[in-house]
All heavy atoms as TSV, in Angstrom:
chain	resi	resn	atom	element	x	y	z
A	1	MET	N	N	206.532	50.462	236.310
A	1	MET	CA	C	206.031	49.468	235.383
A	1	MET	C	C	207.124	49.030	234.505
A	1	MET	O	O	207.922	49.858	234.065
A	1	MET	CB	C	204.916	50.092	234.578
A	1	MET	CG	C	204.270	49.137	233.546
A	1	MET	SD	S	202.833	49.848	232.737
A	1	MET	CE	C	201.565	49.250	233.843
A	2	ILE	N	N	207.240	47.700	234.288
A	2	ILE	CA	C	208.286	47.153	233.435
A	2	ILE	C	C	207.699	46.738	232.118
A	2	ILE	O	O	206.628	46.075	232.062
A	2	ILE	CB	C	208.936	45.918	234.149
A	2	ILE	CG1	C	209.610	46.409	235.472
A	2	ILE	CG2	C	209.928	45.233	233.259
A	2	ILE	CD1	C	210.054	45.266	236.348
A	3	PHE	N	N	208.378	47.162	231.091
A	3	PHE	CA	C	208.011	46.830	229.707
A	3	PHE	C	C	208.994	45.839	229.102
A	3	PHE	O	O	210.219	46.125	229.153
A	3	PHE	CB	C	207.913	48.040	228.810
A	3	PHE	CG	C	206.729	48.936	229.136
A	3	PHE	CD1	C	206.715	49.861	230.170
A	3	PHE	CD2	C	205.588	48.866	228.402
A	3	PHE	CE1	C	205.677	50.633	230.442
A	3	PHE	CE2	C	204.471	49.679	228.579
A	3	PHE	CZ	C	204.554	50.598	229.657
A	4	ARG	N	N	208.550	44.752	228.622
A	4	ARG	CA	C	209.416	43.779	227.892
A	4	ARG	C	C	209.135	43.953	226.403
A	4	ARG	O	O	207.999	43.572	225.958
A	4	ARG	CB	C	209.178	42.344	228.332
A	4	ARG	CG	C	209.507	42.186	229.818
A	4	ARG	CD	C	209.254	40.708	230.276
A	4	ARG	NE	N	209.106	40.655	231.644
A	4	ARG	CZ	C	210.104	40.695	232.547
A	4	ARG	NH1	N	211.307	40.839	232.123
A	4	ARG	NH2	N	209.863	40.558	233.822
A	5	MET	N	N	209.974	44.455	225.652
A	5	MET	CA	C	209.847	44.702	224.256
A	5	MET	C	C	209.962	43.489	223.416
A	5	MET	O	O	210.518	42.546	223.859
A	5	MET	CB	C	210.812	45.793	223.780
A	5	MET	CG	C	210.911	47.046	224.661
A	5	MET	SD	S	209.312	47.819	225.072
A	5	MET	CE	C	208.984	48.618	223.531
A	6	ARG	N	N	209.471	43.470	222.180
A	6	ARG	CA	C	209.499	42.283	221.330
A	6	ARG	C	C	210.917	41.927	221.009
A	6	ARG	O	O	211.177	40.706	220.768
A	6	ARG	CB	C	208.760	42.639	219.996
A	6	ARG	CG	C	207.247	42.724	220.152
A	6	ARG	CD	C	206.543	42.980	218.828
A	6	ARG	NE	N	205.199	43.201	219.041
A	6	ARG	CZ	C	204.389	43.861	218.246
A	6	ARG	NH1	N	204.906	44.381	217.184
A	6	ARG	NH2	N	203.136	43.995	218.498
A	7	ASN	N	N	211.828	42.839	220.974
A	7	ASN	CA	C	213.180	42.504	220.680
A	7	ASN	C	C	213.965	42.077	221.894
A	7	ASN	O	O	215.198	41.847	221.862
A	7	ASN	CB	C	213.933	43.709	220.062
A	7	ASN	CG	C	214.077	44.904	221.045
A	7	ASN	OD1	O	213.695	44.825	222.169
A	7	ASN	ND2	N	214.658	45.994	220.505
A	8	GLY	N	N	213.302	41.903	223.071
A	8	GLY	CA	C	213.910	41.398	224.251
A	8	GLY	C	C	214.395	42.436	225.170
A	8	GLY	O	O	214.799	42.207	226.279
A	9	GLN	N	N	214.406	43.743	224.750
A	9	GLN	CA	C	214.904	44.842	225.563
A	9	GLN	C	C	213.839	45.043	226.742
A	9	GLN	O	O	212.703	44.841	226.552
A	9	GLN	CB	C	214.966	46.100	224.721
A	9	GLN	CG	C	215.424	47.332	225.500
A	9	GLN	CD	C	215.504	48.597	224.622
A	9	GLN	OE1	O	214.903	48.652	223.573
A	9	GLN	NE2	N	216.171	49.552	225.095
A	10	ILE	N	N	214.396	45.397	227.863
A	10	ILE	CA	C	213.548	45.707	229.042
A	10	ILE	C	C	213.688	47.133	229.358
A	10	ILE	O	O	214.800	47.702	229.505
A	10	ILE	CB	C	213.921	44.810	230.239
A	10	ILE	CG1	C	213.713	43.323	229.895
A	10	ILE	CG2	C	213.143	45.146	231.520
A	10	ILE	CD1	C	214.235	42.361	230.926
A	11	LEU	N	N	212.543	47.856	229.623
A	11	LEU	CA	C	212.532	49.208	230.011
A	11	LEU	C	C	211.654	49.414	231.227
A	11	LEU	O	O	210.628	48.684	231.330
A	11	LEU	CB	C	211.982	50.106	228.807
A	11	LEU	CG	C	212.767	50.089	227.547
A	11	LEU	CD1	C	212.004	50.898	226.516
A	11	LEU	CD2	C	214.151	50.749	227.819
A	12	VAL	N	N	212.000	50.310	232.073
A	12	VAL	CA	C	211.284	50.604	233.269
A	12	VAL	C	C	210.653	51.954	233.071
A	12	VAL	O	O	211.316	52.892	232.674
A	12	VAL	CB	C	212.150	50.645	234.531
A	12	VAL	CG1	C	211.362	51.069	235.729
A	12	VAL	CG2	C	212.754	49.226	234.731
A	13	ASN	N	N	209.357	52.094	233.386
A	13	ASN	CA	C	208.702	53.449	233.305
A	13	ASN	C	C	208.447	53.913	234.701
A	13	ASN	O	O	207.867	53.238	235.558
A	13	ASN	CB	C	207.386	53.400	232.457
A	13	ASN	CG	C	206.811	54.727	232.230
A	13	ASN	OD1	O	206.063	55.265	233.082
A	13	ASN	ND2	N	207.265	55.369	231.209
A	14	HIS	N	N	208.777	55.188	234.936
A	14	HIS	CA	C	208.554	55.856	236.195
A	14	HIS	C	C	207.251	56.681	236.071
A	14	HIS	O	O	207.297	57.771	235.546
A	14	HIS	CB	C	209.751	56.686	236.589
A	14	HIS	CG	C	211.002	55.936	236.552
A	14	HIS	ND1	N	211.396	55.149	237.657
A	14	HIS	CD2	C	212.021	55.829	235.625
A	14	HIS	CE1	C	212.555	54.602	237.313
A	14	HIS	NE2	N	212.924	55.005	236.085
A	15	MET	N	N	206.141	56.083	236.440
A	15	MET	CA	C	204.833	56.743	236.326
A	15	MET	C	C	204.820	58.122	236.993
A	15	MET	O	O	205.394	58.255	238.004
A	15	MET	CB	C	203.759	55.803	236.900
A	15	MET	CG	C	203.696	54.402	236.408
A	15	MET	SD	S	203.113	54.166	234.706
A	15	MET	CE	C	201.414	54.327	234.918
A	16	HIS	N	N	203.993	58.983	236.410
A	16	HIS	CA	C	203.762	60.316	237.049
A	16	HIS	C	C	202.888	60.139	238.272
A	16	HIS	O	O	201.824	59.505	238.164
A	16	HIS	CB	C	203.087	61.284	236.071
A	16	HIS	CG	C	203.998	61.857	235.030
A	16	HIS	ND1	N	204.800	62.906	235.349
A	16	HIS	CD2	C	204.257	61.540	233.732
A	16	HIS	CE1	C	205.491	63.222	234.291
A	16	HIS	NE2	N	205.205	62.410	233.345
A	17	GLY	N	N	203.269	60.671	239.364
A	17	GLY	CA	C	202.486	60.608	240.578
A	17	GLY	C	C	202.292	59.191	241.081
A	17	GLY	O	O	202.918	58.154	240.622
A	18	ASN	N	N	201.461	58.969	242.071
A	18	ASN	CA	C	201.159	57.764	242.718
A	18	ASN	C	C	199.971	57.120	241.971
A	18	ASN	O	O	198.943	57.760	241.721
A	18	ASN	CB	C	200.827	58.020	244.156
A	18	ASN	CG	C	200.828	56.725	244.971
A	18	ASN	OD1	O	201.253	55.648	244.504
A	18	ASN	ND2	N	200.412	56.762	246.156
A	19	CYS	N	N	200.121	55.818	241.717
A	19	CYS	CA	C	198.997	55.086	240.988
A	19	CYS	C	C	198.859	53.730	241.743
A	19	CYS	O	O	199.102	52.710	241.107
A	19	CYS	CB	C	199.372	54.942	239.523
A	19	CYS	SG	S	197.930	54.507	238.529
A	20	PRO	N	N	198.327	53.727	242.936
A	20	PRO	CA	C	198.358	52.536	243.683
A	20	PRO	C	C	197.456	51.391	243.196
A	20	PRO	O	O	197.701	50.220	243.364
A	20	PRO	CB	C	197.851	52.989	245.127
A	20	PRO	CG	C	197.129	54.195	244.835
A	20	PRO	CD	C	197.773	54.863	243.666
A	21	ASP	N	N	196.330	51.741	242.558
A	21	ASP	CA	C	195.388	50.749	242.080
A	21	ASP	C	C	195.927	49.918	240.950
A	21	ASP	O	O	195.533	48.819	240.681
A	21	ASP	CB	C	194.086	51.371	241.645
A	21	ASP	CG	C	193.333	51.934	242.890
A	21	ASP	OD1	O	193.554	51.557	243.994
A	21	ASP	OD2	O	192.374	52.725	242.619
A	22	LEU	N	N	196.897	50.501	240.216
A	22	LEU	CA	C	197.536	49.737	239.108
A	22	LEU	C	C	198.182	48.478	239.526
A	22	LEU	O	O	198.194	47.464	238.770
A	22	LEU	CB	C	198.549	50.667	238.403
A	22	LEU	CG	C	199.084	50.168	237.064
A	22	LEU	CD1	C	197.981	49.959	236.104
A	22	LEU	CD2	C	200.048	51.228	236.562
A	23	ARG	N	N	198.708	48.438	240.710
A	23	ARG	CA	C	199.429	47.247	241.205
A	23	ARG	C	C	198.551	46.047	241.390
A	23	ARG	O	O	198.923	44.862	241.186
A	23	ARG	CB	C	200.119	47.519	242.511
A	23	ARG	CG	C	200.919	46.379	243.128
A	23	ARG	CD	C	201.598	46.729	244.404
A	23	ARG	NE	N	202.666	47.682	244.168
A	23	ARG	CZ	C	203.947	47.400	243.939
A	23	ARG	NH1	N	204.245	46.052	243.833
A	23	ARG	NH2	N	204.856	48.223	243.813
A	24	PHE	N	N	197.289	46.251	241.743
A	24	PHE	CA	C	196.364	45.167	242.129
A	24	PHE	C	C	195.210	44.909	241.141
A	24	PHE	O	O	194.537	43.913	241.278
A	24	PHE	CB	C	195.800	45.432	243.557
A	24	PHE	CG	C	196.875	45.625	244.544
A	24	PHE	CD1	C	197.192	46.853	245.002
A	24	PHE	CD2	C	197.584	44.537	245.005
A	24	PHE	CE1	C	198.160	47.045	246.023
A	24	PHE	CE2	C	198.582	44.665	246.017
A	24	PHE	CZ	C	198.882	45.920	246.442
A	25	ASN	N	N	194.963	45.814	240.208
A	25	ASN	CA	C	193.888	45.626	239.312
A	25	ASN	C	C	194.369	45.688	237.833
A	25	ASN	O	O	195.391	46.280	237.534
A	25	ASN	CB	C	192.882	46.777	239.495
A	25	ASN	CG	C	192.254	46.735	240.891
A	25	ASN	OD1	O	191.562	45.819	241.270
A	25	ASN	ND2	N	192.692	47.667	241.688
A	26	GLY	N	N	193.634	45.147	236.941
A	26	GLY	CA	C	193.951	45.247	235.534
A	26	GLY	C	C	193.737	46.636	234.973
A	26	GLY	O	O	193.199	47.511	235.691
A	27	PHE	N	N	194.200	46.897	233.757
A	27	PHE	CA	C	194.080	48.176	233.207
A	27	PHE	C	C	193.677	48.096	231.749
A	27	PHE	O	O	193.855	47.085	231.128
A	27	PHE	CB	C	195.368	49.048	233.378
A	27	PHE	CG	C	196.550	48.508	232.689
A	27	PHE	CD1	C	196.903	48.859	231.386
A	27	PHE	CD2	C	197.393	47.690	233.378
A	27	PHE	CE1	C	198.006	48.368	230.841
A	27	PHE	CE2	C	198.492	47.111	232.773
A	27	PHE	CZ	C	198.858	47.519	231.535
A	28	SER	N	N	193.177	49.190	231.216
A	28	SER	CA	C	192.928	49.261	229.787
A	28	SER	C	C	193.819	50.366	229.176
A	28	SER	O	O	194.119	51.366	229.885
A	28	SER	CB	C	191.481	49.607	229.456
A	28	SER	OG	O	191.133	50.908	229.910
A	29	TRP	N	N	194.273	50.122	227.953
A	29	TRP	CA	C	195.223	50.985	227.378
A	29	TRP	C	C	194.909	51.037	225.885
A	29	TRP	O	O	194.966	50.001	225.224
A	29	TRP	CB	C	196.611	50.546	227.607
A	29	TRP	CG	C	197.717	51.420	227.197
A	29	TRP	CD1	C	197.565	52.644	226.760
A	29	TRP	CD2	C	199.081	51.171	227.276
A	29	TRP	NE1	N	198.785	53.227	226.515
A	29	TRP	CE2	C	199.742	52.268	226.890
A	29	TRP	CE3	C	199.838	50.104	227.694
A	29	TRP	CZ2	C	201.132	52.429	226.842
A	29	TRP	CZ3	C	201.210	50.173	227.668
A	29	TRP	CH2	C	201.864	51.277	227.236
A	30	VAL	N	N	194.559	52.175	225.385
A	30	VAL	CA	C	194.277	52.285	223.938
A	30	VAL	C	C	195.277	53.284	223.343
A	30	VAL	O	O	195.412	54.422	223.792
A	30	VAL	CB	C	192.791	52.871	223.811
A	30	VAL	CG1	C	192.486	53.049	222.250
A	30	VAL	CG2	C	191.780	51.972	224.374
A	31	LEU	N	N	195.973	52.778	222.380
A	31	LEU	CA	C	196.932	53.625	221.709
A	31	LEU	C	C	196.262	54.510	220.672
A	31	LEU	O	O	195.416	53.952	219.913
A	31	LEU	CB	C	197.985	52.786	221.041
A	31	LEU	CG	C	198.922	51.979	221.988
A	31	LEU	CD1	C	199.839	51.070	221.233
A	31	LEU	CD2	C	199.684	52.868	222.976
A	32	ARG	N	N	196.432	55.749	220.684
A	32	ARG	CA	C	195.661	56.655	219.824
A	32	ARG	C	C	196.407	56.956	218.470
A	32	ARG	O	O	197.626	56.729	218.351
A	32	ARG	CB	C	195.567	58.009	220.493
A	32	ARG	CG	C	194.903	57.921	221.841
A	32	ARG	CD	C	193.413	57.829	221.732
A	32	ARG	NE	N	192.790	57.882	223.054
A	32	ARG	CZ	C	191.931	56.985	223.433
A	32	ARG	NH1	N	191.486	56.047	222.683
A	32	ARG	NH2	N	191.390	57.018	224.694
A	33	GLY	N	N	195.662	57.248	217.483
A	33	GLY	CA	C	196.275	57.646	216.231
A	33	GLY	C	C	196.741	56.497	215.310
A	33	GLY	O	O	197.472	56.722	214.344
A	34	GLY	N	N	196.427	55.199	215.667
A	34	GLY	CA	C	196.883	54.142	214.821
A	34	GLY	C	C	198.336	53.828	214.912
A	34	GLY	O	O	198.859	53.032	214.110
A	35	ASP	N	N	199.033	54.433	215.806
A	35	ASP	CA	C	200.501	54.218	215.913
A	35	ASP	C	C	200.705	53.250	217.112
A	35	ASP	O	O	200.042	53.337	218.216
A	35	ASP	CB	C	201.130	55.600	216.275
A	35	ASP	CG	C	202.592	55.555	216.016
A	35	ASP	OD1	O	203.192	54.493	215.611
A	35	ASP	OD2	O	203.234	56.657	216.250
A	36	ASP	N	N	201.612	52.372	216.992
A	36	ASP	CA	C	201.817	51.371	218.009
A	36	ASP	C	C	203.120	51.722	218.887
A	36	ASP	O	O	203.639	50.899	219.552
A	36	ASP	CB	C	202.066	50.025	217.470
A	36	ASP	CG	C	203.251	49.871	216.498
A	36	ASP	OD1	O	203.871	50.880	216.197
A	36	ASP	OD2	O	203.517	48.719	216.092
A	37	GLN	N	N	203.431	53.047	218.895
A	37	GLN	CA	C	204.544	53.488	219.704
A	37	GLN	C	C	204.038	53.912	221.108
A	37	GLN	O	O	202.974	54.348	221.241
A	37	GLN	CB	C	205.218	54.746	219.064
A	37	GLN	CG	C	205.899	54.308	217.752
A	37	GLN	CD	C	206.668	55.551	217.150
A	37	GLN	OE1	O	206.646	56.621	217.754
A	37	GLN	NE2	N	207.293	55.347	216.051
A	38	ILE	N	N	204.911	53.649	222.062
A	38	ILE	CA	C	204.672	54.032	223.424
A	38	ILE	C	C	205.545	55.234	223.708
A	38	ILE	O	O	206.711	55.168	223.552
A	38	ILE	CB	C	204.934	52.858	224.409
A	38	ILE	CG1	C	204.182	51.642	224.066
A	38	ILE	CG2	C	204.752	53.282	225.877
A	38	ILE	CD1	C	204.561	50.391	224.773
A	39	CYS	N	N	204.932	56.354	224.110
A	39	CYS	CA	C	205.650	57.592	224.342
A	39	CYS	C	C	205.653	57.998	225.789
A	39	CYS	O	O	204.559	58.031	226.399
A	39	CYS	CB	C	205.016	58.660	223.518
A	39	CYS	SG	S	205.054	58.336	221.779
A	40	GLU	N	N	206.788	58.315	226.332
A	40	GLU	CA	C	206.833	58.761	227.742
A	40	GLU	C	C	206.202	60.107	227.902
A	40	GLU	O	O	206.166	60.977	226.907
A	40	GLU	CB	C	208.234	58.789	228.265
A	40	GLU	CG	C	209.206	59.705	227.512
A	40	GLU	CD	C	210.651	59.593	228.004
A	40	GLU	OE1	O	211.071	58.494	228.378
A	40	GLU	OE2	O	211.285	60.608	227.906
A	41	ASN	N	N	205.586	60.379	229.040
A	41	ASN	CA	C	205.005	61.623	229.400
A	41	ASN	C	C	203.745	62.001	228.522
A	41	ASN	O	O	203.292	63.113	228.568
A	41	ASN	CB	C	205.966	62.822	229.342
A	41	ASN	CG	C	207.127	62.572	230.265
A	41	ASN	OD1	O	206.950	62.147	231.424
A	41	ASN	ND2	N	208.353	62.740	229.754
A	42	GLN	N	N	203.188	61.081	227.707
A	42	GLN	CA	C	202.062	61.426	226.861
A	42	GLN	C	C	200.900	60.459	226.938
A	42	GLN	O	O	199.786	60.834	226.595
A	42	GLN	CB	C	202.565	61.439	225.416
A	42	GLN	CG	C	203.565	62.552	225.097
A	42	GLN	CD	C	203.964	62.508	223.622
A	42	GLN	OE1	O	203.259	61.902	222.820
A	42	GLN	NE2	N	205.044	63.131	223.332
A	43	GLN	N	N	201.089	59.244	227.353
A	43	GLN	CA	C	200.036	58.229	227.314
A	43	GLN	C	C	199.558	57.860	228.726
A	43	GLN	O	O	200.312	58.017	229.697
A	43	GLN	CB	C	200.488	57.072	226.642
A	43	GLN	CG	C	200.706	57.308	225.077
A	43	GLN	CD	C	201.323	56.235	224.361
A	43	GLN	OE1	O	202.315	55.600	224.833
A	43	GLN	NE2	N	200.817	55.910	223.145
A	44	THR	N	N	198.288	57.447	228.760
A	44	THR	CA	C	197.683	57.128	230.086
A	44	THR	C	C	197.081	55.689	229.998
A	44	THR	O	O	196.847	55.178	228.968
A	44	THR	CB	C	196.546	58.102	230.414
A	44	THR	OG1	O	195.560	58.025	229.355
A	44	THR	CG2	C	197.037	59.467	230.630
A	45	LEU	N	N	196.980	55.118	231.237
A	45	LEU	CA	C	196.340	53.855	231.474
A	45	LEU	C	C	195.100	54.126	232.346
A	45	LEU	O	O	195.191	54.985	233.217
A	45	LEU	CB	C	197.265	52.918	232.167
A	45	LEU	CG	C	198.682	52.750	231.578
A	45	LEU	CD1	C	199.640	51.947	232.597
A	45	LEU	CD2	C	198.581	52.022	230.337
A	46	ARG	N	N	194.046	53.365	232.198
A	46	ARG	CA	C	192.933	53.454	233.071
A	46	ARG	C	C	192.739	52.109	233.826
A	46	ARG	O	O	192.565	51.105	233.227
A	46	ARG	CB	C	191.609	53.798	232.334
A	46	ARG	CG	C	190.458	54.041	233.232
A	46	ARG	CD	C	189.246	54.477	232.526
A	46	ARG	NE	N	188.756	53.428	231.626
A	46	ARG	CZ	C	188.030	52.414	232.018
A	46	ARG	NH1	N	187.659	52.165	233.274
A	46	ARG	NH2	N	187.644	51.492	231.089
A	47	VAL	N	N	192.776	52.224	235.112
A	47	VAL	CA	C	192.558	51.022	236.015
A	47	VAL	C	C	191.149	50.572	235.845
A	47	VAL	O	O	190.257	51.384	236.022
A	47	VAL	CB	C	192.996	51.299	237.493
A	47	VAL	CG1	C	192.798	50.079	238.323
A	47	VAL	CG2	C	194.447	51.794	237.561
A	48	LEU	N	N	190.957	49.304	235.626
A	48	LEU	CA	C	189.584	48.768	235.364
A	48	LEU	C	C	188.692	48.901	236.535
A	48	LEU	O	O	187.573	49.427	236.352
A	48	LEU	CB	C	189.690	47.343	234.906
A	48	LEU	CG	C	190.358	47.073	233.632
A	48	LEU	CD1	C	190.471	45.565	233.334
A	48	LEU	CD2	C	189.695	47.771	232.399
A	49	GLN	N	N	189.020	48.496	237.709
A	49	GLN	CA	C	188.084	48.511	238.814
A	49	GLN	C	C	187.838	49.875	239.430
A	49	GLN	O	O	186.619	50.222	239.660
A	49	GLN	CB	C	188.622	47.623	239.918
A	49	GLN	CG	C	187.646	47.328	241.078
A	49	GLN	CD	C	188.125	46.286	242.060
A	49	GLN	OE1	O	189.196	45.800	241.938
A	49	GLN	NE2	N	187.256	45.948	242.957
A	50	SER	N	N	188.797	50.691	239.541
A	50	SER	CA	C	188.645	52.004	240.208
A	50	SER	C	C	188.372	53.142	239.246
A	50	SER	O	O	187.938	54.164	239.631
A	50	SER	CB	C	189.807	52.311	241.078
A	50	SER	OG	O	190.918	52.561	240.279
A	51	GLY	N	N	188.842	52.966	237.962
A	51	GLY	CA	C	188.706	54.089	237.005
A	51	GLY	C	C	189.898	55.062	237.112
A	51	GLY	O	O	189.987	56.107	236.423
A	52	GLU	N	N	190.863	54.795	238.054
A	52	GLU	CA	C	192.017	55.663	238.223
A	52	GLU	C	C	192.759	55.809	236.936
A	52	GLU	O	O	192.933	54.832	236.180
A	52	GLU	CB	C	192.934	55.064	239.300
A	52	GLU	CG	C	194.128	55.928	239.626
A	52	GLU	CD	C	194.982	55.355	240.743
A	52	GLU	OE1	O	194.851	54.103	240.952
A	52	GLU	OE2	O	195.703	56.087	241.339
A	53	ILE	N	N	193.224	57.071	236.599
A	53	ILE	CA	C	193.997	57.321	235.449
A	53	ILE	C	C	195.463	57.446	235.822
A	53	ILE	O	O	195.790	58.197	236.744
A	53	ILE	CB	C	193.576	58.583	234.701
A	53	ILE	CG1	C	192.055	58.462	234.284
A	53	ILE	CG2	C	194.435	58.930	233.459
A	53	ILE	CD1	C	191.713	57.428	233.301
A	54	CYS	N	N	196.356	56.710	235.171
A	54	CYS	CA	C	197.785	56.748	235.469
A	54	CYS	C	C	198.531	57.204	234.163
A	54	CYS	O	O	198.240	56.685	233.123
A	54	CYS	CB	C	198.264	55.371	235.920
A	54	CYS	SG	S	197.331	54.676	237.250
A	55	THR	N	N	199.452	58.119	234.331
A	55	THR	CA	C	200.196	58.696	233.129
A	55	THR	C	C	201.607	58.186	233.180
A	55	THR	O	O	202.308	58.075	234.139
A	55	THR	CB	C	200.242	60.207	233.251
A	55	THR	OG1	O	198.920	60.632	233.344
A	55	THR	CG2	C	200.934	60.791	232.044
A	56	LEU	N	N	202.003	57.669	232.014
A	56	LEU	CA	C	203.449	57.179	231.838
A	56	LEU	C	C	204.387	58.344	232.058
A	56	LEU	O	O	204.081	59.476	231.730
A	56	LEU	CB	C	203.680	56.598	230.398
A	56	LEU	CG	C	202.961	55.350	230.002
A	56	LEU	CD1	C	203.309	54.989	228.593
A	56	LEU	CD2	C	203.333	54.221	231.002
A	57	GLY	N	N	205.529	58.079	232.582
A	57	GLY	CA	C	206.582	59.005	232.794
A	57	GLY	C	C	207.778	58.699	231.988
A	57	GLY	O	O	207.602	58.154	230.848
A	58	LYS	N	N	208.888	58.887	232.512
A	58	LYS	CA	C	210.169	58.674	231.769
A	58	LYS	C	C	210.565	57.181	231.759
A	58	LYS	O	O	210.310	56.513	232.743
A	58	LYS	CB	C	211.299	59.428	232.518
A	58	LYS	CG	C	212.662	59.263	231.785
A	58	LYS	CD	C	213.565	60.306	232.251
A	58	LYS	CE	C	214.978	60.181	231.579
A	58	LYS	NZ	N	214.988	59.830	230.177
A	59	PHE	N	N	211.064	56.728	230.556
A	59	PHE	CA	C	211.587	55.377	230.417
A	59	PHE	C	C	213.076	55.342	230.719
A	59	PHE	O	O	213.828	56.239	230.304
A	59	PHE	CB	C	211.326	54.883	229.047
A	59	PHE	CG	C	210.012	54.398	228.769
A	59	PHE	CD1	C	209.051	55.241	228.145
A	59	PHE	CD2	C	209.537	53.152	229.189
A	59	PHE	CE1	C	207.724	54.910	227.861
A	59	PHE	CE2	C	208.180	52.784	228.909
A	59	PHE	CZ	C	207.356	53.658	228.268
A	60	ASP	N	N	213.522	54.316	231.457
A	60	ASP	CA	C	214.967	54.061	231.715
A	60	ASP	C	C	215.204	52.559	231.522
A	60	ASP	O	O	214.289	51.786	231.611
A	60	ASP	CB	C	215.307	54.419	233.088
A	60	ASP	CG	C	215.361	55.936	233.343
A	60	ASP	OD1	O	215.961	56.638	232.473
A	60	ASP	OD2	O	214.920	56.350	234.354
A	61	ARG	N	N	216.462	52.264	231.377
A	61	ARG	CA	C	216.859	50.839	231.421
A	61	ARG	C	C	216.936	50.415	232.847
A	61	ARG	O	O	217.217	51.305	233.700
A	61	ARG	CB	C	218.205	50.657	230.780
A	61	ARG	CG	C	218.223	50.876	229.276
A	61	ARG	CD	C	219.517	50.661	228.659
A	61	ARG	NE	N	219.581	51.123	227.311
A	61	ARG	CZ	C	219.306	50.318	226.333
A	61	ARG	NH1	N	219.147	49.096	226.447
A	61	ARG	NH2	N	219.392	50.820	225.065
A	62	PRO	N	N	216.624	49.205	233.241
A	62	PRO	CA	C	216.506	48.798	234.610
A	62	PRO	C	C	217.997	48.807	235.193
A	62	PRO	O	O	218.899	48.551	234.428
A	62	PRO	CB	C	216.042	47.334	234.584
A	62	PRO	CG	C	216.165	46.918	233.124
A	62	PRO	CD	C	216.143	48.117	232.300
A	63	SER	N	N	218.134	49.004	236.398
A	63	SER	CA	C	219.378	48.893	237.121
A	63	SER	C	C	219.830	47.376	237.034
A	63	SER	O	O	218.968	46.501	237.008
A	63	SER	CB	C	219.312	49.419	238.541
A	63	SER	OG	O	218.426	48.572	239.276
A	64	PRO	N	N	221.126	47.165	237.058
A	64	PRO	CA	C	221.574	45.781	236.963
A	64	PRO	C	C	221.011	44.783	237.939
A	64	PRO	O	O	220.734	43.671	237.637
A	64	PRO	CB	C	223.141	45.896	237.159
A	64	PRO	CG	C	223.422	47.268	236.757
A	64	PRO	CD	C	222.197	48.119	237.158
A	65	SER	N	N	220.695	45.247	239.208
A	65	SER	CA	C	220.158	44.312	240.156
A	65	SER	C	C	218.693	43.991	239.883
A	65	SER	O	O	218.181	42.922	240.271
A	65	SER	CB	C	220.232	44.984	241.602
A	65	SER	OG	O	219.453	46.121	241.602
A	66	LYS	N	N	217.940	44.819	239.125
A	66	LYS	CA	C	216.567	44.574	238.766
A	66	LYS	C	C	216.398	43.692	237.504
A	66	LYS	O	O	215.383	43.101	237.291
A	66	LYS	CB	C	215.831	45.889	238.551
A	66	LYS	CG	C	215.832	46.770	239.772
A	66	LYS	CD	C	214.621	46.619	240.549
A	66	LYS	CE	C	214.578	47.629	241.686
A	66	LYS	NZ	N	213.569	47.447	242.605
A	67	GLN	N	N	217.430	43.675	236.675
A	67	GLN	CA	C	217.295	43.003	235.398
A	67	GLN	C	C	217.200	41.482	235.525
A	67	GLN	O	O	216.550	40.834	234.710
A	67	GLN	CB	C	218.592	43.248	234.479
A	67	GLN	CG	C	218.360	44.406	233.545
A	67	GLN	CD	C	219.447	44.538	232.584
A	67	GLN	OE1	O	220.655	44.221	232.890
A	67	GLN	NE2	N	219.150	45.010	231.425
A	68	SER	N	N	217.656	40.888	236.587
A	68	SER	CA	C	217.573	39.444	236.743
A	68	SER	C	C	216.211	38.963	237.187
A	68	SER	O	O	215.937	37.810	237.096
A	68	SER	CB	C	218.609	38.993	237.821
A	68	SER	OG	O	218.305	39.573	239.028
A	69	HIS	N	N	215.226	39.849	237.468
A	69	HIS	CA	C	213.891	39.449	237.912
A	69	HIS	C	C	212.989	39.265	236.733
A	69	HIS	O	O	212.702	39.770	235.856
A	69	HIS	CB	C	213.286	40.477	238.849
A	69	HIS	CG	C	214.003	40.469	240.137
A	69	HIS	ND1	N	214.715	41.601	240.631
A	69	HIS	CD2	C	214.236	39.537	241.088
A	69	HIS	CE1	C	215.289	41.355	241.707
A	69	HIS	NE2	N	215.004	40.073	242.103
């Protein structure tokens, strides 16, 4: 999953495990605790159609070949 931050920075998240439904369906994401921070290895997304739960993994900067997309 690619995140485009407000400051223009781009980060890639390597989700835990396989989350195939995320590619084709929308998701809901509720940040807990009133904090607007996104934390690796702690937060989950729920795919709307299937109910599949996907967990964020480690964040990295994209490789140079991926940044142009």
